[in-house]
mmCIF file of the N, C-alpha and C atoms, coordinates in Angstrom:
data_MODEL
# 
_entry.id   MODEL 
# 
loop_
_atom_site.group_PDB 
_atom_site.id 
_atom_site.type_symbol 
_atom_site.label_atom_id 
_atom_site.label_alt_id 
_atom_site.label_comp_id 
_atom_site.label_asym_id 
_atom_site.label_entity_id 
_atom_site.label_seq_id 
_atom_site.pdbx_PDB_ins_code 
_atom_site.Cartn_x 
_atom_site.Cartn_y 
_atom_site.Cartn_z 
_atom_site.occupancy 
_atom_site.B_iso_or_equiv 
_atom_site.pdbx_formal_charge 
_atom_site.auth_seq_id 
_atom_site.auth_comp_id 
_atom_site.auth_asym_id 
_atom_site.auth_atom_id 
_atom_site.pdbx_PDB_model_num 
ATOM 1   N N  . UNK A 1 1  ? 113.282 113.743 103.753 1.00 0.00 ? 1  UNK A N  1 
ATOM 2   C CA . UNK A 1 1  ? 113.435 112.381 104.182 1.00 0.00 ? 1  UNK A CA 1 
ATOM 3   C C  . UNK A 1 1  ? 112.146 111.955 104.883 1.00 0.00 ? 1  UNK A C  1 
ATOM 4   N N  . UNK A 1 2  ? 111.657 110.787 104.506 1.00 0.00 ? 2  UNK A N  1 
ATOM 5   C CA . UNK A 1 2  ? 110.473 110.215 105.133 1.00 0.00 ? 2  UNK A CA 1 
ATOM 6   C C  . UNK A 1 2  ? 110.889 108.891 105.767 1.00 0.00 ? 2  UNK A C  1 
ATOM 7   N N  . UNK A 1 3  ? 110.627 108.732 107.051 1.00 0.00 ? 3  UNK A N  1 
ATOM 8   C CA . UNK A 1 3  ? 110.971 107.504 107.762 1.00 0.00 ? 3  UNK A CA 1 
ATOM 9   C C  . UNK A 1 3  ? 109.678 106.813 108.169 1.00 0.00 ? 3  UNK A C  1 
ATOM 10  N N  . UNK A 1 4  ? 109.528 105.573 107.737 1.00 0.00 ? 4  UNK A N  1 
ATOM 11  C CA . UNK A 1 4  ? 108.357 104.768 108.083 1.00 0.00 ? 4  UNK A CA 1 
ATOM 12  C C  . UNK A 1 4  ? 108.806 103.629 108.991 1.00 0.00 ? 4  UNK A C  1 
ATOM 13  N N  . UNK A 1 5  ? 108.267 103.566 110.176 1.00 0.00 ? 5  UNK A N  1 
ATOM 14  C CA . UNK A 1 5  ? 108.610 102.510 111.129 1.00 0.00 ? 5  UNK A CA 1 
ATOM 15  C C  . UNK A 1 5  ? 107.428 101.564 111.248 1.00 0.00 ? 5  UNK A C  1 
ATOM 16  N N  . UNK A 1 6  ? 107.538 100.423 110.576 1.00 0.00 ? 6  UNK A N  1 
ATOM 17  C CA . UNK A 1 6  ? 106.464 99.419  110.560 1.00 0.00 ? 6  UNK A CA 1 
ATOM 18  C C  . UNK A 1 6  ? 105.137 100.030 110.118 1.00 0.00 ? 6  UNK A C  1 
ATOM 19  N N  . UNK A 1 7  ? 105.212 100.970 109.199 1.00 0.00 ? 7  UNK A N  1 
ATOM 20  C CA . UNK A 1 7  ? 104.007 101.683 108.758 1.00 0.00 ? 7  UNK A CA 1 
ATOM 21  C C  . UNK A 1 7  ? 103.009 100.781 108.056 1.00 0.00 ? 7  UNK A C  1 
ATOM 22  N N  . UNK A 1 8  ? 103.479 99.712  107.448 1.00 0.00 ? 8  UNK A N  1 
ATOM 23  C CA . UNK A 1 8  ? 102.573 98.821  106.728 1.00 0.00 ? 8  UNK A CA 1 
ATOM 24  C C  . UNK A 1 8  ? 102.172 97.591  107.503 1.00 0.00 ? 8  UNK A C  1 
ATOM 25  N N  . UNK A 1 9  ? 102.469 97.546  108.785 1.00 0.00 ? 9  UNK A N  1 
ATOM 26  C CA . UNK A 1 9  ? 102.230 96.319  109.548 1.00 0.00 ? 9  UNK A CA 1 
ATOM 27  C C  . UNK A 1 9  ? 100.752 95.928  109.625 1.00 0.00 ? 9  UNK A C  1 
ATOM 28  N N  . UNK A 1 10 ? 99.862  96.889  109.470 1.00 0.00 ? 10 UNK A N  1 
ATOM 29  C CA . UNK A 1 10 ? 98.433  96.565  109.518 1.00 0.00 ? 10 UNK A CA 1 
ATOM 30  C C  . UNK A 1 10 ? 97.778  96.557  108.136 1.00 0.00 ? 10 UNK A C  1 
ATOM 31  N N  . UNK A 1 11 ? 98.617  96.671  107.108 1.00 0.00 ? 11 UNK A N  1 
ATOM 32  C CA . UNK A 1 11 ? 98.090  96.624  105.746 1.00 0.00 ? 11 UNK A CA 1 
ATOM 33  C C  . UNK A 1 11 ? 98.087  95.195  105.233 1.00 0.00 ? 11 UNK A C  1 
ATOM 34  N N  . UNK A 1 12 ? 97.105  94.879  104.425 1.00 0.00 ? 12 UNK A N  1 
ATOM 35  C CA . UNK A 1 12 ? 97.134  93.581  103.759 1.00 0.00 ? 12 UNK A CA 1 
ATOM 36  C C  . UNK A 1 12 ? 98.155  93.674  102.625 1.00 0.00 ? 12 UNK A C  1 
ATOM 37  N N  . UNK A 1 13 ? 98.631  92.552  102.093 1.00 0.00 ? 13 UNK A N  1 
ATOM 38  C CA . UNK A 1 13 ? 99.678  92.579  101.062 1.00 0.00 ? 13 UNK A CA 1 
ATOM 39  C C  . UNK A 1 13 ? 99.324  93.438  99.840  1.00 0.00 ? 13 UNK A C  1 
ATOM 40  N N  . UNK A 1 14 ? 98.067  93.430  99.409  1.00 0.00 ? 14 UNK A N  1 
ATOM 41  C CA . UNK A 1 14 ? 97.673  94.231  98.244  1.00 0.00 ? 14 UNK A CA 1 
ATOM 42  C C  . UNK A 1 14 ? 97.807  95.729  98.534  1.00 0.00 ? 14 UNK A C  1 
ATOM 43  N N  . UNK A 1 15 ? 97.388  96.153  99.698  1.00 0.00 ? 15 UNK A N  1 
ATOM 44  C CA . UNK A 1 15 ? 97.504  97.569  100.071 1.00 0.00 ? 15 UNK A CA 1 
ATOM 45  C C  . UNK A 1 15 ? 98.970  97.959  100.232 1.00 0.00 ? 15 UNK A C  1 
ATOM 46  N N  . UNK A 1 16 ? 99.765  97.061  100.780 1.00 0.00 ? 16 UNK A N  1 
ATOM 47  C CA . UNK A 1 16 ? 101.198 97.327  100.934 1.00 0.00 ? 16 UNK A CA 1 
ATOM 48  C C  . UNK A 1 16 ? 101.858 97.508  99.559  1.00 0.00 ? 16 UNK A C  1 
ATOM 49  N N  . UNK A 1 17 ? 101.475 96.679  98.580  1.00 0.00 ? 17 UNK A N  1 
ATOM 50  C CA . UNK A 1 17 ? 102.045 96.779  97.232  1.00 0.00 ? 17 UNK A CA 1 
ATOM 51  C C  . UNK A 1 17 ? 101.686 98.102  96.558  1.00 0.00 ? 17 UNK A C  1 
ATOM 52  N N  . UNK A 1 18 ? 100.588 98.718  96.968  1.00 0.00 ? 18 UNK A N  1 
ATOM 53  C CA . UNK A 1 18 ? 100.211 100.028 96.426  1.00 0.00 ? 18 UNK A CA 1 
ATOM 54  C C  . UNK A 1 18 ? 100.885 101.163 97.200  1.00 0.00 ? 18 UNK A C  1 
ATOM 55  N N  . UNK A 1 19 ? 100.972 101.034 98.504  1.00 0.00 ? 19 UNK A N  1 
ATOM 56  C CA . UNK A 1 19 ? 101.460 102.130 99.349  1.00 0.00 ? 19 UNK A CA 1 
ATOM 57  C C  . UNK A 1 19 ? 102.960 102.374 99.204  1.00 0.00 ? 19 UNK A C  1 
ATOM 58  N N  . UNK A 1 20 ? 103.769 101.313 99.270  1.00 0.00 ? 20 UNK A N  1 
ATOM 59  C CA . UNK A 1 20 ? 105.216 101.515 99.253  1.00 0.00 ? 20 UNK A CA 1 
ATOM 60  C C  . UNK A 1 20 ? 105.705 102.173 97.966  1.00 0.00 ? 20 UNK A C  1 
ATOM 61  N N  . UNK A 1 21 ? 105.277 101.720 96.780  1.00 0.00 ? 21 UNK A N  1 
ATOM 62  C CA . UNK A 1 21 ? 105.737 102.416 95.567  1.00 0.00 ? 21 UNK A CA 1 
ATOM 63  C C  . UNK A 1 21 ? 105.255 103.867 95.498  1.00 0.00 ? 21 UNK A C  1 
ATOM 64  N N  . UNK A 1 22 ? 104.064 104.131 95.983  1.00 0.00 ? 22 UNK A N  1 
ATOM 65  C CA . UNK A 1 22 ? 103.557 105.514 95.970  1.00 0.00 ? 22 UNK A CA 1 
ATOM 66  C C  . UNK A 1 22 ? 104.423 106.402 96.857  1.00 0.00 ? 22 UNK A C  1 
ATOM 67  N N  . UNK A 1 23 ? 104.800 105.906 98.010  1.00 0.00 ? 23 UNK A N  1 
ATOM 68  C CA . UNK A 1 23 ? 105.662 106.681 98.902  1.00 0.00 ? 23 UNK A CA 1 
ATOM 69  C C  . UNK A 1 23 ? 107.069 106.801 98.333  1.00 0.00 ? 23 UNK A C  1 
ATOM 70  N N  . UNK A 1 24 ? 107.573 105.742 97.719  1.00 0.00 ? 24 UNK A N  1 
ATOM 71  C CA . UNK A 1 24 ? 108.914 105.763 97.137  1.00 0.00 ? 24 UNK A CA 1 
ATOM 72  C C  . UNK A 1 24 ? 109.005 106.719 95.954  1.00 0.00 ? 24 UNK A C  1 
ATOM 73  N N  . UNK A 1 25 ? 107.898 106.985 95.287  1.00 0.00 ? 25 UNK A N  1 
ATOM 74  C CA . UNK A 1 25 ? 107.891 107.876 94.131  1.00 0.00 ? 25 UNK A CA 1 
ATOM 75  C C  . UNK A 1 25 ? 108.008 109.354 94.528  1.00 0.00 ? 25 UNK A C  1 
ATOM 76  N N  . UNK A 1 26 ? 107.818 109.643 95.789  1.00 0.00 ? 26 UNK A N  1 
ATOM 77  C CA . UNK A 1 26 ? 107.944 111.022 96.259  1.00 0.00 ? 26 UNK A CA 1 
ATOM 78  C C  . UNK A 1 26 ? 109.405 111.454 96.181  1.00 0.00 ? 26 UNK A C  1 
ATOM 79  N N  . UNK A 1 27 ? 109.659 112.749 96.030  1.00 0.00 ? 27 UNK A N  1 
ATOM 80  C CA . UNK A 1 27 ? 111.048 113.199 96.034  1.00 0.00 ? 27 UNK A CA 1 
ATOM 81  C C  . UNK A 1 27 ? 111.675 113.013 97.412  1.00 0.00 ? 27 UNK A C  1 
ATOM 82  N N  . UNK A 1 28 ? 112.968 112.821 97.431  1.00 0.00 ? 28 UNK A N  1 
ATOM 83  C CA . UNK A 1 28 ? 113.684 112.674 98.690  1.00 0.00 ? 28 UNK A CA 1 
ATOM 84  C C  . UNK A 1 28 ? 113.980 111.217 99.000  1.00 0.00 ? 28 UNK A C  1 
ATOM 85  N N  . UNK A 1 29 ? 114.419 110.982 100.203 1.00 0.00 ? 29 UNK A N  1 
ATOM 86  C CA . UNK A 1 29 ? 114.825 109.657 100.653 1.00 0.00 ? 29 UNK A CA 1 
ATOM 87  C C  . UNK A 1 29 ? 113.714 109.019 101.471 1.00 0.00 ? 29 UNK A C  1 
ATOM 88  N N  . UNK A 1 30 ? 113.468 107.746 101.224 1.00 0.00 ? 30 UNK A N  1 
ATOM 89  C CA . UNK A 1 30 ? 112.492 106.977 101.985 1.00 0.00 ? 30 UNK A CA 1 
ATOM 90  C C  . UNK A 1 30 ? 113.242 105.899 102.759 1.00 0.00 ? 30 UNK A C  1 
ATOM 91  N N  . UNK A 1 31 ? 113.090 105.896 104.065 1.00 0.00 ? 31 UNK A N  1 
ATOM 92  C CA . UNK A 1 31 ? 113.672 104.871 104.930 1.00 0.00 ? 31 UNK A CA 1 
ATOM 93  C C  . UNK A 1 31 ? 112.513 104.070 105.496 1.00 0.00 ? 31 UNK A C  1 
ATOM 94  N N  . UNK A 1 32 ? 112.529 102.756 105.254 1.00 0.00 ? 32 UNK A N  1 
ATOM 95  C CA . UNK A 1 32 ? 111.460 101.883 105.729 1.00 0.00 ? 32 UNK A CA 1 
ATOM 96  C C  . UNK A 1 32 ? 112.048 100.923 106.750 1.00 0.00 ? 32 UNK A C  1 
ATOM 97  N N  . UNK A 1 33 ? 111.558 100.984 107.963 1.00 0.00 ? 33 UNK A N  1 
ATOM 98  C CA . UNK A 1 33 ? 111.942 100.049 109.013 1.00 0.00 ? 33 UNK A CA 1 
ATOM 99  C C  . UNK A 1 33 ? 110.847 99.003  109.054 1.00 0.00 ? 33 UNK A C  1 
ATOM 100 N N  . UNK A 1 34 ? 111.214 97.764  108.711 1.00 0.00 ? 34 UNK A N  1 
ATOM 101 C CA . UNK A 1 34 ? 110.183 96.740  108.567 1.00 0.00 ? 34 UNK A CA 1 
ATOM 102 C C  . UNK A 1 34 ? 110.746 95.365  108.859 1.00 0.00 ? 34 UNK A C  1 
ATOM 103 N N  . UNK A 1 35 ? 109.863 94.461  109.212 1.00 0.00 ? 35 UNK A N  1 
ATOM 104 C CA . UNK A 1 35 ? 110.226 93.065  109.412 1.00 0.00 ? 35 UNK A CA 1 
ATOM 105 C C  . UNK A 1 35 ? 109.750 92.197  108.265 1.00 0.00 ? 35 UNK A C  1 
ATOM 106 N N  . UNK A 1 36 ? 108.975 92.750  107.369 1.00 0.00 ? 36 UNK A N  1 
ATOM 107 C CA . UNK A 1 36 ? 108.467 91.987  106.232 1.00 0.00 ? 36 UNK A CA 1 
ATOM 108 C C  . UNK A 1 36 ? 109.542 91.847  105.158 1.00 0.00 ? 36 UNK A C  1 
ATOM 109 N N  . UNK A 1 37 ? 109.769 90.630  104.739 1.00 0.00 ? 37 UNK A N  1 
ATOM 110 C CA . UNK A 1 37 ? 110.742 90.376  103.679 1.00 0.00 ? 37 UNK A CA 1 
ATOM 111 C C  . UNK A 1 37 ? 110.309 91.073  102.393 1.00 0.00 ? 37 UNK A C  1 
ATOM 112 N N  . UNK A 1 38 ? 109.011 91.184  102.155 1.00 0.00 ? 38 UNK A N  1 
ATOM 113 C CA . UNK A 1 38 ? 108.538 91.848  100.941 1.00 0.00 ? 38 UNK A CA 1 
ATOM 114 C C  . UNK A 1 38 ? 109.005 93.299  100.883 1.00 0.00 ? 38 UNK A C  1 
ATOM 115 N N  . UNK A 1 39 ? 109.102 93.958  102.021 1.00 0.00 ? 39 UNK A N  1 
ATOM 116 C CA . UNK A 1 39 ? 109.606 95.327  102.045 1.00 0.00 ? 39 UNK A CA 1 
ATOM 117 C C  . UNK A 1 39 ? 111.079 95.365  101.682 1.00 0.00 ? 39 UNK A C  1 
ATOM 118 N N  . UNK A 1 40 ? 111.836 94.425  102.209 1.00 0.00 ? 40 UNK A N  1 
ATOM 119 C CA . UNK A 1 40 ? 113.264 94.361  101.898 1.00 0.00 ? 40 UNK A CA 1 
ATOM 120 C C  . UNK A 1 40 ? 113.488 94.007  100.436 1.00 0.00 ? 40 UNK A C  1 
ATOM 121 N N  . UNK A 1 41 ? 112.686 93.109  99.908  1.00 0.00 ? 41 UNK A N  1 
ATOM 122 C CA . UNK A 1 41 ? 112.859 92.661  98.530  1.00 0.00 ? 41 UNK A CA 1 
ATOM 123 C C  . UNK A 1 41 ? 112.645 93.800  97.536  1.00 0.00 ? 41 UNK A C  1 
ATOM 124 N N  . UNK A 1 42 ? 111.824 94.758  97.871  1.00 0.00 ? 42 UNK A N  1 
ATOM 125 C CA . UNK A 1 42 ? 111.550 95.857  96.951  1.00 0.00 ? 42 UNK A CA 1 
ATOM 126 C C  . UNK A 1 42 ? 112.474 97.055  97.159  1.00 0.00 ? 42 UNK A C  1 
ATOM 127 N N  . UNK A 1 43 ? 113.314 97.010  98.178  1.00 0.00 ? 43 UNK A N  1 
ATOM 128 C CA . UNK A 1 43 ? 114.202 98.135  98.481  1.00 0.00 ? 43 UNK A CA 1 
ATOM 129 C C  . UNK A 1 43 ? 115.433 98.143  97.579  1.00 0.00 ? 43 UNK A C  1 
ATOM 130 N N  . UNK A 1 44 ? 115.934 99.337  97.289  1.00 0.00 ? 44 UNK A N  1 
ATOM 131 C CA . UNK A 1 44 ? 117.198 99.437  96.531  1.00 0.00 ? 44 UNK A CA 1 
ATOM 132 C C  . UNK A 1 44 ? 118.369 99.002  97.393  1.00 0.00 ? 44 UNK A C  1 
ATOM 133 N N  . UNK A 1 45 ? 118.300 99.252  98.692  1.00 0.00 ? 45 UNK A N  1 
ATOM 134 C CA . UNK A 1 45 ? 119.381 98.934  99.617  1.00 0.00 ? 45 UNK A CA 1 
ATOM 135 C C  . UNK A 1 45 ? 118.760 98.428  100.916 1.00 0.00 ? 45 UNK A C  1 
ATOM 136 N N  . UNK A 1 46 ? 119.331 97.355  101.471 1.00 0.00 ? 46 UNK A N  1 
ATOM 137 C CA . UNK A 1 46 ? 118.829 96.758  102.711 1.00 0.00 ? 46 UNK A CA 1 
ATOM 138 C C  . UNK A 1 46 ? 119.939 96.844  103.755 1.00 0.00 ? 46 UNK A C  1 
ATOM 139 N N  . UNK A 1 47 ? 119.576 97.222  104.956 1.00 0.00 ? 47 UNK A N  1 
ATOM 140 C CA . UNK A 1 47 ? 120.489 97.222  106.095 1.00 0.00 ? 47 UNK A CA 1 
ATOM 141 C C  . UNK A 1 47 ? 120.012 96.121  107.031 1.00 0.00 ? 47 UNK A C  1 
ATOM 142 N N  . UNK A 1 48 ? 120.846 95.105  107.228 1.00 0.00 ? 48 UNK A N  1 
ATOM 143 C CA . UNK A 1 48 ? 120.512 93.978  108.102 1.00 0.00 ? 48 UNK A CA 1 
ATOM 144 C C  . UNK A 1 48 ? 121.322 94.123  109.379 1.00 0.00 ? 48 UNK A C  1 
ATOM 145 N N  . UNK A 1 49 ? 120.634 94.210  110.505 1.00 0.00 ? 49 UNK A N  1 
ATOM 146 C CA . UNK A 1 49 ? 121.303 94.352  111.795 1.00 0.00 ? 49 UNK A CA 1 
ATOM 147 C C  . UNK A 1 49 ? 120.907 93.175  112.673 1.00 0.00 ? 49 UNK A C  1 
ATOM 148 N N  . UNK A 1 50 ? 121.913 92.426  113.105 1.00 0.00 ? 50 UNK A N  1 
ATOM 149 C CA . UNK A 1 50 ? 121.696 91.262  113.960 1.00 0.00 ? 50 UNK A CA 1 
ATOM 150 C C  . UNK A 1 50 ? 122.754 91.277  115.053 1.00 0.00 ? 50 UNK A C  1 
ATOM 151 N N  . UNK A 1 51 ? 122.400 91.809  116.204 1.00 0.00 ? 51 UNK A N  1 
ATOM 152 C CA . UNK A 1 51 ? 123.384 91.892  117.286 1.00 0.00 ? 51 UNK A CA 1 
ATOM 153 C C  . UNK A 1 51 ? 124.545 92.788  116.882 1.00 0.00 ? 51 UNK A C  1 
ATOM 154 N N  . UNK A 1 52 ? 125.736 92.215  116.793 1.00 0.00 ? 52 UNK A N  1 
ATOM 155 C CA . UNK A 1 52 ? 126.911 92.997  116.421 1.00 0.00 ? 52 UNK A CA 1 
ATOM 156 C C  . UNK A 1 52 ? 127.197 92.952  114.924 1.00 0.00 ? 52 UNK A C  1 
ATOM 157 N N  . UNK A 1 53 ? 126.450 92.170  114.168 1.00 0.00 ? 53 UNK A N  1 
ATOM 158 C CA . UNK A 1 53 ? 126.647 92.042  112.729 1.00 0.00 ? 53 UNK A CA 1 
ATOM 159 C C  . UNK A 1 53 ? 125.763 93.037  111.989 1.00 0.00 ? 53 UNK A C  1 
ATOM 160 N N  . UNK A 1 54 ? 126.384 93.808  111.106 1.00 0.00 ? 54 UNK A N  1 
ATOM 161 C CA . UNK A 1 54 ? 125.653 94.761  110.276 1.00 0.00 ? 54 UNK A CA 1 
ATOM 162 C C  . UNK A 1 54 ? 126.098 94.543  108.834 1.00 0.00 ? 54 UNK A C  1 
ATOM 163 N N  . UNK A 1 55 ? 125.151 94.303  107.948 1.00 0.00 ? 55 UNK A N  1 
ATOM 164 C CA . UNK A 1 55 ? 125.430 94.119  106.524 1.00 0.00 ? 55 UNK A CA 1 
ATOM 165 C C  . UNK A 1 55 ? 124.515 95.014  105.710 1.00 0.00 ? 55 UNK A C  1 
ATOM 166 N N  . UNK A 1 56 ? 125.005 95.454  104.563 1.00 0.00 ? 56 UNK A N  1 
ATOM 167 C CA . UNK A 1 56 ? 124.176 96.188  103.628 1.00 0.00 ? 56 UNK A CA 1 
ATOM 168 C C  . UNK A 1 56 ? 124.325 95.560  102.253 1.00 0.00 ? 56 UNK A C  1 
ATOM 169 N N  . UNK A 1 57 ? 123.302 95.711  101.461 1.00 0.00 ? 57 UNK A N  1 
ATOM 170 C CA . UNK A 1 57 ? 123.311 95.203  100.101 1.00 0.00 ? 57 UNK A CA 1 
ATOM 171 C C  . UNK A 1 57 ? 121.890 95.140  99.583  1.00 0.00 ? 57 UNK A C  1 
ATOM 172 N N  . UNK A 1 58 ? 121.747 94.627  98.378  1.00 0.00 ? 58 UNK A N  1 
ATOM 173 C CA . UNK A 1 58 ? 120.407 94.426  97.849  1.00 0.00 ? 58 UNK A CA 1 
ATOM 174 C C  . UNK A 1 58 ? 119.833 93.163  98.481  1.00 0.00 ? 58 UNK A C  1 
ATOM 175 N N  . UNK A 1 59 ? 118.567 92.954  98.264  1.00 0.00 ? 59 UNK A N  1 
ATOM 176 C CA . UNK A 1 59 ? 117.894 91.748  98.763  1.00 0.00 ? 59 UNK A CA 1 
ATOM 177 C C  . UNK A 1 59 ? 118.635 90.493  98.292  1.00 0.00 ? 59 UNK A C  1 
ATOM 178 N N  . UNK A 1 60 ? 118.937 90.415  96.998  1.00 0.00 ? 60 UNK A N  1 
ATOM 179 C CA . UNK A 1 60 ? 119.596 89.226  96.448  1.00 0.00 ? 60 UNK A CA 1 
ATOM 180 C C  . UNK A 1 60 ? 121.037 89.098  96.921  1.00 0.00 ? 60 UNK A C  1 
ATOM 181 N N  . UNK A 1 61 ? 121.737 90.216  97.085  1.00 0.00 ? 61 UNK A N  1 
ATOM 182 C CA . UNK A 1 61 ? 123.102 90.159  97.615  1.00 0.00 ? 61 UNK A CA 1 
ATOM 183 C C  . UNK A 1 61 ? 123.108 89.605  99.030  1.00 0.00 ? 61 UNK A C  1 
ATOM 184 N N  . UNK A 1 62 ? 122.153 90.029  99.851  1.00 0.00 ? 62 UNK A N  1 
ATOM 185 C CA . UNK A 1 62 ? 122.114 89.550  101.233 1.00 0.00 ? 62 UNK A CA 1 
ATOM 186 C C  . UNK A 1 62 ? 121.715 88.084  101.323 1.00 0.00 ? 62 UNK A C  1 
ATOM 187 N N  . UNK A 1 63 ? 120.897 87.624  100.405 1.00 0.00 ? 63 UNK A N  1 
ATOM 188 C CA . UNK A 1 63 ? 120.584 86.189  100.380 1.00 0.00 ? 63 UNK A CA 1 
ATOM 189 C C  . UNK A 1 63 ? 121.868 85.392  100.181 1.00 0.00 ? 63 UNK A C  1 
ATOM 190 N N  . UNK A 1 64 ? 122.738 85.882  99.297  1.00 0.00 ? 64 UNK A N  1 
ATOM 191 C CA . UNK A 1 64 ? 123.996 85.201  99.014  1.00 0.00 ? 64 UNK A CA 1 
ATOM 192 C C  . UNK A 1 64 ? 125.035 85.369  100.120 1.00 0.00 ? 64 UNK A C  1 
ATOM 193 N N  . UNK A 1 65 ? 125.030 86.508  100.811 1.00 0.00 ? 65 UNK A N  1 
ATOM 194 C CA . UNK A 1 65 ? 126.076 86.821  101.783 1.00 0.00 ? 65 UNK A CA 1 
ATOM 195 C C  . UNK A 1 65 ? 125.739 86.477  103.222 1.00 0.00 ? 65 UNK A C  1 
ATOM 196 N N  . UNK A 1 66 ? 124.467 86.360  103.552 1.00 0.00 ? 66 UNK A N  1 
ATOM 197 C CA . UNK A 1 66 ? 124.078 86.188  104.950 1.00 0.00 ? 66 UNK A CA 1 
ATOM 198 C C  . UNK A 1 66 ? 123.214 84.943  105.134 1.00 0.00 ? 66 UNK A C  1 
ATOM 199 N N  . UNK A 1 67 ? 123.751 83.926  105.823 1.00 0.00 ? 67 UNK A N  1 
ATOM 200 C CA . UNK A 1 67 ? 122.926 82.748  106.108 1.00 0.00 ? 67 UNK A CA 1 
ATOM 201 C C  . UNK A 1 67 ? 121.660 83.106  106.900 1.00 0.00 ? 67 UNK A C  1 
ATOM 202 N N  . UNK A 1 68 ? 121.752 84.078  107.804 1.00 0.00 ? 68 UNK A N  1 
ATOM 203 C CA . UNK A 1 68 ? 120.586 84.502  108.584 1.00 0.00 ? 68 UNK A CA 1 
ATOM 204 C C  . UNK A 1 68 ? 119.512 85.074  107.667 1.00 0.00 ? 68 UNK A C  1 
ATOM 205 N N  . UNK A 1 69 ? 119.908 85.965  106.777 1.00 0.00 ? 69 UNK A N  1 
ATOM 206 C CA . UNK A 1 69 ? 118.946 86.584  105.865 1.00 0.00 ? 69 UNK A CA 1 
ATOM 207 C C  . UNK A 1 69 ? 118.337 85.532  104.947 1.00 0.00 ? 69 UNK A C  1 
ATOM 208 N N  . UNK A 1 70 ? 119.172 84.655  104.407 1.00 0.00 ? 70 UNK A N  1 
ATOM 209 C CA . UNK A 1 70 ? 118.667 83.586  103.533 1.00 0.00 ? 70 UNK A CA 1 
ATOM 210 C C  . UNK A 1 70 ? 117.664 82.710  104.277 1.00 0.00 ? 70 UNK A C  1 
ATOM 211 N N  . UNK A 1 71 ? 117.935 82.433  105.546 1.00 0.00 ? 71 UNK A N  1 
ATOM 212 C CA . UNK A 1 71 ? 117.007 81.634  106.352 1.00 0.00 ? 71 UNK A CA 1 
ATOM 213 C C  . UNK A 1 71 ? 115.688 82.374  106.553 1.00 0.00 ? 71 UNK A C  1 
ATOM 214 N N  . UNK A 1 72 ? 115.762 83.675  106.825 1.00 0.00 ? 72 UNK A N  1 
ATOM 215 C CA . UNK A 1 72 ? 114.532 84.466  106.985 1.00 0.00 ? 72 UNK A CA 1 
ATOM 216 C C  . UNK A 1 72 ? 113.704 84.458  105.710 1.00 0.00 ? 72 UNK A C  1 
ATOM 217 N N  . UNK A 1 73 ? 114.371 84.623  104.574 1.00 0.00 ? 73 UNK A N  1 
ATOM 218 C CA . UNK A 1 73 ? 113.664 84.604  103.295 1.00 0.00 ? 73 UNK A CA 1 
ATOM 219 C C  . UNK A 1 73 ? 113.028 83.239  103.074 1.00 0.00 ? 73 UNK A C  1 
ATOM 220 N N  . UNK A 1 74 ? 113.767 82.182  103.364 1.00 0.00 ? 74 UNK A N  1 
ATOM 221 C CA . UNK A 1 74 ? 113.242 80.827  103.194 1.00 0.00 ? 74 UNK A CA 1 
ATOM 222 C C  . UNK A 1 74 ? 112.049 80.542  104.082 1.00 0.00 ? 74 UNK A C  1 
ATOM 223 N N  . UNK A 1 75 ? 112.062 81.091  105.274 1.00 0.00 ? 75 UNK A N  1 
ATOM 224 C CA . UNK A 1 75 ? 110.925 80.890  106.189 1.00 0.00 ? 75 UNK A CA 1 
ATOM 225 C C  . UNK A 1 75 ? 109.719 81.708  105.746 1.00 0.00 ? 75 UNK A C  1 
ATOM 226 N N  . UNK A 1 76 ? 109.955 82.881  105.173 1.00 0.00 ? 76 UNK A N  1 
ATOM 227 C CA . UNK A 1 76 ? 108.856 83.739  104.720 1.00 0.00 ? 76 UNK A CA 1 
ATOM 228 C C  . UNK A 1 76 ? 108.190 83.140  103.498 1.00 0.00 ? 76 UNK A C  1 
ATOM 229 N N  . UNK A 1 77 ? 109.017 82.632  102.587 1.00 0.00 ? 77 UNK A N  1 
ATOM 230 C CA . UNK A 1 77 ? 108.518 82.027  101.351 1.00 0.00 ? 77 UNK A CA 1 
ATOM 231 C C  . UNK A 1 77 ? 108.614 80.504  101.496 1.00 0.00 ? 77 UNK A C  1 
ATOM 232 N N  . UNK A 1 78 ? 107.544 79.882  101.869 1.00 0.00 ? 78 UNK A N  1 
ATOM 233 C CA . UNK A 1 78 ? 107.557 78.447  102.146 1.00 0.00 ? 78 UNK A CA 1 
ATOM 234 C C  . UNK A 1 78 ? 108.037 77.630  100.951 1.00 0.00 ? 78 UNK A C  1 
ATOM 235 N N  . UNK A 1 79 ? 107.838 78.132  99.747  1.00 0.00 ? 79 UNK A N  1 
ATOM 236 C CA . UNK A 1 79 ? 108.282 77.390  98.559  1.00 0.00 ? 79 UNK A CA 1 
ATOM 237 C C  . UNK A 1 79 ? 109.724 77.714  98.198  1.00 0.00 ? 79 UNK A C  1 
ATOM 238 N N  . UNK A 1 80 ? 110.390 78.575  99.002  1.00 0.00 ? 80 UNK A N  1 
ATOM 239 C CA . UNK A 1 80 ? 111.789 78.897  98.770  1.00 0.00 ? 80 UNK A CA 1 
ATOM 240 C C  . UNK A 1 80 ? 112.043 79.955  97.712  1.00 0.00 ? 80 UNK A C  1 
ATOM 241 N N  . UNK A 1 81 ? 110.998 80.556  97.152  1.00 0.00 ? 81 UNK A N  1 
ATOM 242 C CA . UNK A 1 81 ? 111.186 81.565  96.122  1.00 0.00 ? 81 UNK A CA 1 
ATOM 243 C C  . UNK A 1 81 ? 111.585 82.893  96.738  1.00 0.00 ? 81 UNK A C  1 
ATOM 244 N N  . UNK A 1 82 ? 112.277 83.685  95.971  1.00 0.00 ? 82 UNK A N  1 
ATOM 245 C CA . UNK A 1 82 ? 112.648 85.036  96.390  1.00 0.00 ? 82 UNK A CA 1 
ATOM 246 C C  . UNK A 1 82 ? 112.790 85.863  95.169  1.00 0.00 ? 82 UNK A C  1 
# 
């Protein structure tokens, strides 16, 4: 198991797009703790924790199920794309 806590926070988007798939290709489980929506969008499973609310699902499932998550995605992508 490899746990990354904001490991890409100082990477530019191009470097992040190279690093995360390379790490995900390793055997075992990869847990990424991140605030970047791009990290969540590429994950097989997302855990959203907001106070007492905890939801899991894919990026697209959480957009549909969580107004908070949908708002975060909308703020990250100014054109509303996801």
